[in-house]
N, C-alpha and C positions, 0 to 999 in steps of 0.2 A: 545472460552469459552464465554458464555453469561454474561451480566452485573450481572444478578441475581446470577449466580454461583461464579463470581469473588467477589461480595460483601459478599456472604456467606462465602467464603474461608477467606477473610480478617477479617470478624467478628470472625470467629472461631479461627484464629491465634492470634488475639489480646486478645480474651477471655482466651485462654489457657495460654498465657504468663502472663497476669494479675493474673489469678487464681494461677499459680505456684508461682509467687513472693509473693502474699499475703498469700498463705498457708505456704510458707517458713518463712515469718515474724511471722505469728500467732503461728506457732509451736515452733520456736526457741526463740523468745523474752520472753514469759512467763516462759519457762524452765530456761533460763539464769537468769531471775530476781529472781525466787524462789530459785535456787541454790545459788545465791549471798546472799540472805537473810539468808539462812541456814548457809553458810560459815561465815557470819558476827557474827551470834549468837555463833557458835562454837569457833570462834576466841576470842570473848569477854569472854567466859567461861574459855578458856585456859589461857588467859592473866591474868584473876583474880587469878587463881591458882598459876601461876608462880610468880606474883608480891607480893602476900600476904603471902603465907604459905610455900613456897618451902625452904627446908633445906637440909644440907649435913650430912649424918650419919658418924659414926666412921670409917666404912669400905669404905667410899667414895661413898656410894649409896645415892640415893635421898630419902628424907623424906618429905612427904607432909601430915601433919595432916588435914584430911578432916573435915570441919565443918558439923554440923548435916544437914544443908540444902543441901550441896553438896553430902554428903554421901547417903542421902535418894534417891533423884531423882526418886521418885516413879511414875512419870508420864508415864513411860514405853516408852518414845519417845526419851529421851536423856540419854547417857551412858558415863561413865568415867572410865578410867584405868590409874593407875600410874605404870610405868614400870621402873625397875632399869637398870643399865648399862649392866647387863647380860641378859636382855630380860625377866626378871621374873616379874610377876605382884605382886606388893607389896601392892596395895590398889585398890579398885574398888567401884563403886556405888552399893547400895543394890539391884538395879534391875538387876545386873549382877552376883549376888551370885549364885554359882553353875555352872557358865560358865567360864571355865578356859582358854579359848583360847584368844589370842590377837585379838583386833578388826581389826588391820591392821598390820600383822607381816612383810610385805614387805617395810614398810616406816620408819623403825627405822634407820634413818640416821642423817645427820648433818643439815638438812634443814626442814622447815615446808612443810608438804605434805597434800594436799586434795585429797581424793580418794573415789570413790564409791565402796564399798565392799559388796559382797553377803554372808550372813550367813543363812544357812538353808532356801534357797529360799526367803530370806528377804534382801532387799537392804538397806544399811545404808551409810550415808555420814560421813566419818571419817577424823578428823584433827589430825595429828601427829606432836607434837611440842617437839623438843629436849630441854633439860634443862642442863645448864652448871653452873659450880662453878665459883668462882671469878677468877680462873686462866684460865678459858675458856675450861676446860675439861668437856666432856659430862658425866653427872652423872645419866642420865635417860631420860625418855620420858613421856609425858602426851598425852594420846589419848582421845579425846572427839568425840562422834558420835551422830547422830540423825537418826531416822527411816525416810525412804523415802516413806512410805506407801501412804501418801497423795499426794506426788509428782507423784508416779506411777499411782495412781488413776486419777490424773489430766492428765497425759500423755495419758493414755488409753482413757479417755473421749475425749481429744483433737483429738487423732488419729481417733476415731470413727466419731467425728464431721466432720473432714476433709474428711473422706471417704463418709459420707452422703452428704456433700457439693459437692464432686466430682460427685456423682450420680446425684445430682440436677443439676449440671453444664451440664452433658451429656444430661439430659432430656431437659434442657433449649436450648441446641444447636439444638435438634430435633425440639422443638417448634419454634426456630428461623428459621430453614429451612422451616417449614410449613408456617410460617407467611411471610417469604420473597417471597415464591412462590405465596401466596395469594395477597401480595402487588403488585407483578409484573404482575399478571394475566391481569389486565386492560390494561397494555401496550402491552401484547401479543395479546389481543383482538383487540386493535387499529391497531397493525401491520398486523394482519390477514385480517382485513377488508380493510386496505390500499392495500394489495397485491391483494385482490379480485377485488377492484376497478380498479387497474392497468391492471389486466388480462382481465377483462370484458369491459374495457373502459366505465364504467358506473359511470359518475360523479354525478348521482342523489343519490347515496348511501351516508350514513353518518356513521362516526365511533361512537361507543357507549361510555357511561360513560361521556357524556357532561353535565350531571346534577350534577356531583360531585363538591365540593367546594375546593378541594385541587389542587396541581400542575397538577395531571393527568387530572382533569376536565378542567383546563385552557388549557392544551395541546390539549385535544379533541375538545374543542370549537374553538381554533385557527385553528386546522386542518379542521374542518367543515366549518369555515368561508372561508378558502382558497379554499375548494372544491366548495362552493357556488359561489365564485367569478370566478373560472375557468369555472364552468358550465355556468354562465351567459355569459362570454366571448365566450365560445365555441358555445353556441346556437346563440349568436349574429352573430358570423362569419358564421355559417351555414345558418342562415336566410339571411344574406347579399348575400352570394353566390347564394342561391336559388332565392332570389328576383331579383338579377341582371340578372341571367340567364333567369328568367321568363319574366321580364319586357322588356328586350332587344329582346327577340324572336319576340314579336309582331311587333315592327317597322321594324325589319329586314325582316320579312315576307311581310309586306306591301311594303317596298322598292323593294324587289325582284319582287313582283307582278307588280308594276308600271313599272319597267324596262322591264319586259316581254311585257307589253302593248305598251310601247314606241317603242320597236323593231318591234312590229307587225303593228302598225298604224301610227307612227309618224316619223319625221326626227330627227336624232341624230348623234352625233359623235361616230362612231363605236369604235374607240380606247378608248375614255373615258368610253363608256358603258362597254367595256371589263374590264377596270380597276375597275369600280364600281362593276361589277358582281363578279370579283375575290375577291375584298375586302369583299363583302357581304358573299361570301362563306367562306372566312377565318374567319370572325367574327362568322359565324354560327358554324363552327367547334370549335372555341375557346369556345363559350358558351356551346356547347355540352360537351366538355371536362370538363369545370368548373362544369357543372351540374352533370356529372358522378362522379367526385371526391368528390363533396359535398355529394352526396347520398352514396358514398362509405365510407366517413368519419362517417356518421351517422348510418351506418349499414342498410340503406334503399335500398341498391342495391342488389337485389336477385342474387344469383350465383348458377347455376345448378351444380349438381355433378352426372354426367353421364359418362359412359365409352366413351372415345374419342380416335379415332385412330390418334395419333399426326402426323404420317407420311402422312396421307391423308390431314390433315390440312396444312402441309408444302407444299405438291404438289399443293394444291389449291391456296395458297398464291403465290407460284412461278409462276403458270400459269397466275394469275391475274396481277402480276407485269410485267411478260414478255410481255404481250400484250400492255403495255404502252411504248410509245416512250421515251427513256431516253439516256443520254450520257454515261452511264456506262454499263458494261457487267454483267449479272446475271449468276452465276454458282451454280449448285446444285451438291454437292459432295456426299459422302457416306451417305445413308439414311437407318437406321434400322427400322424394323417394331416395333412400340412402341404403347402401349395403356396406357392411364392415365385416372384418374377420375377427371372430371372437366366440365367447360362450354366451348363448342366449339366456340361460338361467341367471348367470351373474349379471348380465346387462339389465335383465328385468329386476333383479334385486337392487341394482344401482338406482333405477328409476323409482322403485317403490320407496326406498330410503329417502331420496330427495323429496318426493311428493309428501310422504308422511311427515317429514321435518317441516315442510312448508305449511301443511295443514295445522300442525300443532302450534305453530307460532303466528298464526293468522287469526285475528279476532272474528267473531261471528259476523257474517255479512261481507267478509272480505273475499278476495278473488285469488285463485292460484292458476297460473297460466303455464301451458306447456307448448313448446315449439321445437321444430327440427329444421335445420337449413344446411346447405352445402356452401363451402367457401374454399376455393383453390385446393381441392384434394382433401379437405377435412370436413368432417361432420360436426356441426355445432348444435348440441342439445341444450335447451334453456329451460329451467324451471324457476319461475318468478312468483312472488307473492306480494300482497299488500299488507304484510304483517307488521310486527313491532320493530323489526330491523335488528341489526347487530351493532353494538358499539365498536368504534374503531379499535379500541385496545383489545377487544376479544377476537377480531378477525384473524390474526396470525395463529390462534390456538384452536379454532373450531374443529379442525380435523384431528385433534389429539384425542386419544382414547379417554373416555369418561369425563370429557370436558363439556360443561354446560354453560351457556351464556347467562341464563337466569338462574342464579344459585338458589333463589327462593322457591323455585318450582320443585315439586317432589319428583321422585323417579317415575312414578306412575304417570305424572303429567308431562314431564319433560323428556322421558325416555332414559335409556341407560347411558347415553353418551357414546355409543359405539356405532351408530348408524352412519355418521359422516366419515368415521375412520374406515369402515368397510367400503363406503362409496369411493373414497380416495384410493383404496387398494385396488378395487375393481378397475377404476379408470387407468391407474398406472400399469396394471397387469395387461391392459389392452393397448399400451403404448400411447396413451393420451394424457390429457392434463385437465385439471378442474380448477376453476377460480370462482371467487365469490365477490359480489359488489353489494353493499348494503348501506342504507341510510336509516337512522333511527327514526321510527315513527312513520316511515314511508314504505318500507318493504325490503326484501332481499332477493337477489338474482344469482342463481348458480348456473354457470356456463361450463359444460363438459365438451371438450374437443377430442375427437377420435379420428384416426386415419381411415379414409374411405378405401374400400376394397373394390377394385374394378376387375371383374372376371374377364378372361380373354374372350373376345367376340361379343361381349354384352354392351349394348348401347345404353346411354344414360337417358334421362328424361328428355323428351323431344321438345317440350316447351315449358315455359314457366308460368302458364296461366293457372290461376287458382280455381279449384272446383268447389262447388257448394255441397256440403255434406249435412244432411238432416239427422240430428241425433235426438232420439227420444229418451228422456230421462225419467227417473223414478218420480212418483208423485211428490210435489213440494218443490221440485227443481224446475226452473223455467226451460222451455225449449229455445234453442238458438241455432242459427246457421253458422257453421265454422268453416272459414276458408282454409284449404290445404291443398298441396300439390300431390295428388294421389295417382295410382295407376288407373288406367281406363277401366271403368266398370266397378271399381272398388267402392263399397259402402260400409258405413259403420252404423249399426242399429243397436240400441239398448232396449232389451225386452223389459216390459214392465213386470 
């Protein structure tokens, strides 16, 4: 649940609880106060009658001579009944003349009783007070009552007001939801632009709403300042790599040319010249790799997307590596016919880097194996070796630039540490993935997964039978029959 929805839910819950409690107080408190005031008036009237003019008749019934003021009660809002012990009305106020019913027949007991009684759809508040003689015997009751018309009008008005306020509260919640969405829209815009910047790797873009003066504006400005700093650092790094690669290429070219002239016309130490030449070549390769990665980071390295027969690329790399004298054995295992969409040169570079890495870290007499298979729309290219393996703590870092597993090996022996970084970039640029499995002392396996390209109208391999391919190797390497799934009539021959 988003922050916006959580805040809206919290606001709604708090609002409902507060509204319910306040409505309860507003509805009950005035009613109680009005009823308490009416009860006080009724009690005062009853006490005045009991204390001033109550008498006992000859037959033991109550006698209450009403004063003119009490007998009249012509306001039509207060009523009075004097009831004997047999429940008969012996006196009443003039506004009850002709009304022979008791105001509250159910309260003729031994205690004072307040009740709300309905007479002909009219509610009255009735106080029934028992009257006793000197011996404590009940001789009658006095009932005083008051109309609750005003009270009922007040209750209806209050109920309607609460209903109206409930509707207003509901409308206010709708407005609150709309306002909350409006208030959070700038944050959503900032998050959207930030995601676009991340996906496009375009640090030149800026988030909106930086001209606001509130907290959202402060956040947008701080984020834009961070982007500006990152962009400056990123461009500085790019310029550094590009400048280093460019500036060092010129002296390296000059040194290489001078070495060639020295070999041709002058005297020199052959061993030293070989060392210098090898070092120049290594530095040239290093600078080439740096320049490639720099251009790849900036998006300035074009990548072709053309149909490529990956099995042909694999055979070509195998033939190229097999011609080179090396202390390990190259084996080409099962090879499926696979076509992908990509850049053939970069894919070849990917294979060469993986194979070169496998050869460097495999002891003399070891084996480096290559294979290519298809699996549910994906091509799986595997390069495995029986080398020294990679420790588990180094596996997460082997694709980092300039990272070498064996820190004791020199750059000349262990490479520049850029080959696997380039391999990972090539794989990701083709929409694939690369993973590595390794056991120390047993070997390492790199698995590259790439999406298969199926041209319209092209049929895949008709069968999965393996064909025997005779490969003639250079002197010193054994001949071997390699199983692979090849196109009909295709052969791989290594010239001696």
